[in-house]
KETOR-652810 format. One record per residue (C-alpha): x, y, z. Coordinates in steps of 0.05 Angstrom, whole numbers, plus 5000, padded with zeros to 4 digits. Layout:
<atom c1="X" c2="Y" c3="Z"/>
...
This chain:
<atom c1="7356" c2="1247" c3="9067"/>
<atom c1="7382" c2="1286" c3="9127"/>
<atom c1="7441" c2="1330" c3="9107"/>
<atom c1="7500" c2="1342" c3="9151"/>
<atom c1="7503" c2="1414" c3="9176"/>
<atom c1="7560" c2="1458" c3="9156"/>
<atom c1="7613" c2="1471" c3="9209"/>
<atom c1="7618" c2="1542" c3="9233"/>
<atom c1="7678" c2="1586" c3="9224"/>
<atom c1="7694" c2="1621" c3="9289"/>
<atom c1="7736" c2="1683" c3="9293"/>
<atom c1="7702" c2="1724" c3="9240"/>
<atom c1="7751" c2="1781" c3="9242"/>
<atom c1="7811" c2="1736" c3="9232"/>
<atom c1="7777" c2="1694" c3="9179"/>
<atom c1="7759" c2="1756" c3="9139"/>
<atom c1="7825" c2="1791" c3="9148"/>
<atom c1="7834" c2="1794" c3="9073"/>
<atom c1="7779" c2="1845" c3="9068"/>
<atom c1="7831" c2="1901" c3="9067"/>
<atom c1="7837" c2="1887" c3="8993"/>
<atom c1="7773" c2="1846" c3="8986"/>
<atom c1="7812" c2="1785" c3="8964"/>
<atom c1="7750" c2="1742" c3="8963"/>
<atom c1="7758" c2="1667" c3="8952"/>
<atom c1="7725" c2="1630" c3="8896"/>
<atom c1="7680" c2="1615" c3="8935"/>
<atom c1="7442" c2="1547" c3="9562"/>
<atom c1="7372" c2="1565" c3="9542"/>
<atom c1="7349" c2="1581" c3="9473"/>
<atom c1="7348" c2="1655" c3="9457"/>
<atom c1="7281" c2="1661" c3="9422"/>
<atom c1="7271" c2="1735" c3="9435"/>
<atom c1="7293" c2="1779" c3="9378"/>
<atom c1="7354" c2="1820" c3="9395"/>
<atom c1="7372" c2="1888" c3="9368"/>
<atom c1="7417" c2="1858" c3="9314"/>
<atom c1="7369" c2="1803" c3="9292"/>
<atom c1="7332" c2="1807" c3="9226"/>
<atom c1="7259" c2="1789" c3="9235"/>
<atom c1="7198" c2="1773" c3="9193"/>
<atom c1="7127" c2="1765" c3="9218"/>
<atom c1="7083" c2="1789" c3="9275"/>
<atom c1="7119" c2="1804" c3="9340"/>
<atom c1="7066" c2="1767" c3="9380"/>
<atom c1="7061" c2="1706" c3="9335"/>
<atom c1="7049" c2="1642" c3="9375"/>
<atom c1="7108" c2="1606" c3="9343"/>
<atom c1="7179" c2="1633" c3="9340"/>
<atom c1="7225" c2="1603" c3="9289"/>
<atom c1="7299" c2="1618" c3="9296"/>
<atom c1="7346" c2="1600" c3="9239"/>
<atom c1="7421" c2="1602" c3="9247"/>
<atom c1="7448" c2="1604" c3="9176"/>
<atom c1="7504" c2="1624" c3="9130"/>
<atom c1="7499" c2="1649" c3="9058"/>
<atom c1="7555" c2="1601" c3="9038"/>
<atom c1="7523" c2="1540" c3="9070"/>
<atom c1="7495" c2="1495" c3="9016"/>
<atom c1="7448" c2="1462" c3="9065"/>
<atom c1="7421" c2="1530" c3="9086"/>
<atom c1="7409" c2="1544" c3="9012"/>
<atom c1="7371" c2="1479" c3="9006"/>
<atom c1="7325" c2="1499" c3="9063"/>
<atom c1="7319" c2="1569" c3="9033"/>
<atom c1="7298" c2="1542" c3="8965"/>
<atom c1="7257" c2="1481" c3="8982"/>
<atom c1="7222" c2="1497" c3="9048"/>
<atom c1="7226" c2="1570" c3="9067"/>
<atom c1="7179" c2="1596" c3="9012"/>
<atom c1="7123" c2="1552" c3="9040"/>
<atom c1="7139" c2="1571" c3="9112"/>
<atom c1="7136" c2="1645" c3="9093"/>
<atom c1="7071" c2="1640" c3="9055"/>
<atom c1="7033" c2="1594" c3="9102"/>
<atom c1="7061" c2="1613" c3="9170"/>
<atom c1="7099" c2="1679" c3="9171"/>
<atom c1="7055" c2="1720" c3="9125"/>
<atom c1="6992" c2="1694" c3="9160"/>
<atom c1="7015" c2="1714" c3="9229"/>
<atom c1="7028" c2="1644" c3="9256"/>
<atom c1="7104" c2="1649" c3="9259"/>
<atom c1="7155" c2="1701" c3="9278"/>
<atom c1="7219" c2="1686" c3="9240"/>
<atom c1="7287" c2="1707" c3="9267"/>
<atom c1="7348" c2="1700" c3="9222"/>
<atom c1="7416" c2="1698" c3="9255"/>
<atom c1="7480" c2="1705" c3="9215"/>
<atom c1="7537" c2="1655" c3="9220"/>
<atom c1="7598" c2="1643" c3="9177"/>
<atom c1="7618" c2="1580" c3="9141"/>
<atom c1="7675" c2="1570" c3="9091"/>
<atom c1="7697" c2="1608" c3="9052"/>
<atom c1="7691" c2="1656" c3="9110"/>
<atom c1="7710" c2="1719" c3="9073"/>
<atom c1="7655" c2="1708" c3="9022"/>
<atom c1="7605" c2="1690" c3="9077"/>
<atom c1="7622" c2="1753" c3="9116"/>
<atom c1="7619" c2="1797" c3="9054"/>
<atom c1="7550" c2="1769" c3="9037"/>
<atom c1="7524" c2="1786" c3="9107"/>
<atom c1="7552" c2="1856" c3="9103"/>
<atom c1="7521" c2="1869" c3="9034"/>
<atom c1="7453" c2="1846" c3="9059"/>
<atom c1="7458" c2="1893" c3="9119"/>
<atom c1="7479" c2="1951" c3="9076"/>
<atom c1="7420" c2="1940" c3="9030"/>
<atom c1="7374" c2="1958" c3="9088"/>
<atom c1="7319" c2="1921" c3="9126"/>
<atom c1="7270" c2="1925" c3="9068"/>
<atom c1="7317" c2="1889" c3="9021"/>
<atom c1="7357" c2="1847" c3="9071"/>
<atom c1="7321" c2="1781" c3="9059"/>
<atom c1="7320" c2="1791" c3="8984"/>
<atom c1="7396" c2="1798" c3="8984"/>
<atom c1="7405" c2="1736" c3="9029"/>
<atom c1="7361" c2="1697" c3="8981"/>
<atom c1="7398" c2="1722" c3="8920"/>
<atom c1="7466" c2="1703" c3="8948"/>
<atom c1="7442" c2="1633" c3="8968"/>
<atom c1="7413" c2="1622" c3="8899"/>
<atom c1="7480" c2="1644" c3="8869"/>
<atom c1="7521" c2="1594" c3="8909"/>
<atom c1="7537" c2="1548" c3="8850"/>
<atom c1="7563" c2="1608" c3="8811"/>
<atom c1="7601" c2="1633" c3="8872"/>
<atom c1="7636" c2="1566" c3="8882"/>
<atom c1="7653" c2="1551" c3="8810"/>
<atom c1="7669" c2="1616" c3="8773"/>
<atom c1="7724" c2="1643" c3="8817"/>
<atom c1="7691" c2="1712" c3="8815"/>
<atom c1="7659" c2="1718" c3="8884"/>
<atom c1="7673" c2="1793" c3="8886"/>
<atom c1="7639" c2="1805" c3="8819"/>
<atom c1="7578" c2="1763" c3="8837"/>
<atom c1="7569" c2="1797" c3="8904"/>
<atom c1="7578" c2="1865" c3="8872"/>
<atom c1="7523" c2="1846" c3="8822"/>
<atom c1="7476" c2="1828" c3="8878"/>
<atom c1="7494" c2="1892" c3="8914"/>
<atom c1="7481" c2="1934" c3="8852"/>
<atom c1="7413" c2="1900" c3="8842"/>
<atom c1="7396" c2="1921" c3="8913"/>
<atom c1="7413" c2="1993" c3="8898"/>
<atom c1="7484" c2="1996" c3="8924"/>
<atom c1="7536" c2="2031" c3="8881"/>
<atom c1="7605" c2="2001" c3="8869"/>
<atom c1="7633" c2="2051" c3="8918"/>
<atom c1="7581" c2="2034" c3="8971"/>
<atom c1="7595" c2="1960" c3="8960"/>
<atom c1="7670" c2="1968" c3="8971"/>
<atom c1="7658" c2="2008" c3="9034"/>
<atom c1="7606" c2="1959" c3="9059"/>
<atom c1="7648" c2="1896" c3="9054"/>
<atom c1="7707" c2="1930" c3="9087"/>
<atom c1="7668" c2="1954" c3="9148"/>
<atom c1="7707" c2="1934" c3="9211"/>
<atom c1="7648" c2="1949" c3="9256"/>
<atom c1="7605" c2="1902" c3="9215"/>
<atom c1="7655" c2="1846" c3="9222"/>
<atom c1="7660" c2="1858" c3="9296"/>
<atom c1="7585" c2="1854" c3="9302"/>
<atom c1="7584" c2="1787" c3="9265"/>
<atom c1="7637" c2="1758" c3="9311"/>
<atom c1="7604" c2="1784" c3="9375"/>
<atom c1="7537" c2="1754" c3="9355"/>
<atom c1="7567" c2="1688" c3="9334"/>
<atom c1="7603" c2="1680" c3="9400"/>
<atom c1="7540" c2="1700" c3="9439"/>
<atom c1="7492" c2="1654" c3="9405"/>
<atom c1="7540" c2="1595" c3="9396"/>
<atom c1="7543" c2="1593" c3="9472"/>
<atom c1="7469" c2="1608" c3="9485"/>
<atom c1="7442" c2="1555" c3="9437"/>
<atom c1="7503" c2="1509" c3="9429"/>
<atom c1="7507" c2="1524" c3="9355"/>
<atom c1="7560" c2="1482" c3="9321"/>
<atom c1="7536" c2="1482" c3="9249"/>
<atom c1="7486" c2="1510" c3="9200"/>
<atom c1="7430" c2="1508" c3="9188"/>
<atom c1="7405" c2="1502" c3="9260"/>
<atom c1="7330" c2="1512" c3="9265"/>
<atom c1="7296" c2="1524" c3="9332"/>
<atom c1="7220" c2="1523" c3="9339"/>
<atom c1="7194" c2="1554" c3="9404"/>
<atom c1="7259" c2="1537" c3="9439"/>
<atom c1="7265" c2="1466" c3="9412"/>
<atom c1="7318" c2="1447" c3="9360"/>
<atom c1="7289" c2="1415" c3="9298"/>
<atom c1="7324" c2="1349" c3="9286"/>
<atom c1="7286" c2="1324" c3="9225"/>
<atom c1="7295" c2="1333" c3="9150"/>
<atom c1="7299" c2="1407" c3="9139"/>
<atom c1="7295" c2="1398" c3="9063"/>
<atom c1="7225" c2="1367" c3="9069"/>
<atom c1="7166" c2="1415" c3="9068"/>
<atom c1="7122" c2="1362" c3="9098"/>
<atom c1="7169" c2="1345" c3="9156"/>
<atom c1="7183" c2="1417" c3="9173"/>
<atom c1="7112" c2="1443" c3="9170"/>
<atom c1="7089" c2="1384" c3="9212"/>
<atom c1="7139" c2="1406" c3="9265"/>
<atom c1="7111" c2="1476" c3="9263"/>
<atom c1="7040" c2="1451" c3="9269"/>
<atom c1="7060" c2="1409" c3="9330"/>
<atom c1="7104" c2="1463" c3="9362"/>
<atom c1="7100" c2="1464" c3="9438"/>
<atom c1="7071" c2="1526" c3="9469"/>
<atom c1="7121" c2="1582" c3="9475"/>
<atom c1="7146" c2="1595" c3="9546"/>
<atom c1="7123" c2="1662" c3="9572"/>
C-alpha cells in the first residue's frame, strides 16, 4: 500500500515560537550534491546518491526508517554503492519536530542518525503520552546531552533559522510538498517506500548520475 506523504509545515520559526518555554505539544533541478548543512552517510563518490527529505514526526518517514532503511544502509550505504543525504523538514506538531532536529544536531555528527532513529521509533509514545518534552529529553540524555544542554539546544534561535532557511531552499529546488520524499540520482521515487523489494529494485535500476 502506498502511503500518503505528510504535508510540510512551512515557517519553522513561527511554528516553533513556543520554544521560549519549550511548550511542546503531545505530540528546478534536484539538488543531489551534499550541502554544508546536510547530514551524510556513505562514500562521497558512490555511484548512487539517495536524498531523503524527512521529518522526525512523520509517521510515514518512520515506516521507511524502520522497514526499509536498515536494508538500504547494510547493502548499499555501508558497501559504498550509495551516498545518503538526509534533509530535515518539519511536519505537525512542528514544535516537537523542530526540537527533535535540534537535539539530533546537538548530539553531534557521530550520533546524529542514532538520535533521528530513536525519535522516529518513539513516535507512538510521543503522540500518546502527552510528554514530548520528557521523551525528547530522555533521547538527548542517552546521546550524552545533559538536561541543561538539552534546554539550551531546543531553544537555539540560530538552529531554528537554519531549519527554515533550508526548508525554503529545498522546497523550491526539488518541489518538496510532503515527507518522505526520496530522490535517487535526481529522480523522485514514486513507488511503495515501505517495501524493501520495491525500493531496492529502484536503487538497482537507478539511472547514471549526471556529472
